[in-house]
C-alpha positions in Angstrom: 0.0 0.0 0.0 1.5 3.3 -1.1 1.2 6.4 1.0 0.5 9.8 -0.4 3.6 11.6 -1.8 4.4 14.7 0.1 5.1 17.9 -1.8 7.8 20.5 -1.5 10.5 18.3 0.2 14.2 19.0 -0.1 16.4 16.2 -1.5 17.7 15.2 1.9 14.1 15.0 3.2 13.1 12.8 0.3 16.0 10.4 0.8 15.3 10.2 4.5 11.7 9.3 3.8 12.8 6.8 1.2 15.4 5.2 3.6 12.7 4.8 6.3 10.3 3.1 3.9 13.0 0.8 2.6 14.1 -0.2 6.1 10.4 -0.9 7.0 9.9 -3.0 3.9 13.2 -4.9 4.6 12.1 -5.6 8.2 8.7 -6.8 6.9 10.4 -9.2 4.5 12.8 -10.5 7.1 9.9 -11.3 9.5 8.1 -13.3 6.7 11.0 -15.6 5.8 10.5 -19.1 7.1 13.1 -20.6 9.2 14.5 -23.8 7.6 15.4 -26.4 10.1 17.8 -29.1 9.0 16.0 -32.4 8.4 17.1 -35.8 9.3 18.9 -36.1 6.0 21.6 -33.7 7.0 22.3 -35.7 10.2 24.2 -38.2 8.2 26.6 -35.6 6.9 29.3 -34.5 9.2 30.9 -31.0 8.5 33.9 -32.8 7.1 31.9 -35.0 4.9 29.8 -32.0 3.7 33.0 -30.3 2.8 34.3 -33.2 0.8 31.0 -33.7 -1.1 30.9 -29.9 -1.8 34.5 -30.0 -3.1 33.7 -33.0 -5.3 30.6 -31.3 -6.7 32.5 -28.1 -7.4 35.2 -30.1 -9.3 32.4 -31.8 -11.3 30.9 -28.5 -12.1 34.2 -27.1 -13.4 34.8 -30.2 -15.5 31.3 -30.0 -17.0 31.8 -26.3 -17.7 35.1 -27.1 -19.5 33.2 -29.7 -21.6 30.6 -27.1 -22.5 27.8 -28.4 -20.3 26.3 -25.6 -18.2 22.7 -26.8 -17.6 22.6 -30.2 -16.0 20.8 -32.3 -13.4 22.4 -34.4 -10.7 20.8 -37.8 -10.3 21.2 -39.7 -7.0 20.9 -43.4 -6.6 21.9 -46.2 -4.2 23.5 -49.4 -5.2 24.3 -51.7 -2.4 26.6 -49.8 0.0 27.2 -47.0 -2.4 25.4 -43.7 -3.1 26.1 -42.6 -6.6 25.6 -39.1 -7.9 25.6 -38.7 -11.7 25.5 -35.4 -13.7 23.3 -35.6 -16.7 22.8 -32.7 -19.2 19.3 -31.3 -19.2 17.4 -31.8 -22.4 16.2 -28.5 -23.9 12.6 -28.2 -24.6 11.9 -27.1 -28.2 10.6 -23.6 -28.4 7.1 -23.3 -30.1 7.3 -21.6 -33.5 6.0 -18.1 -33.4 4.1 -16.9 -36.4 
């Protein structure tokens, strides 16, 4: 909801008013953000393991980028005692022809 714009303000008065409104809007947005609690899934990953997995994923991302693959999905599957993460290029959807 926008308030009425006051007339005959100096530049500094306009900026002060703008800063106050911006701070109020930021505060309102901050209050609305949901707090994300880690689920049971993250309980299996120690900080060290999270760092190792993150490093491996970063190396994979760089390798894919060098191969010209920018848009990809990571598929996760379990085989026996292994969890396997595989990068697969996304298939581009054909664009509809415009007339």
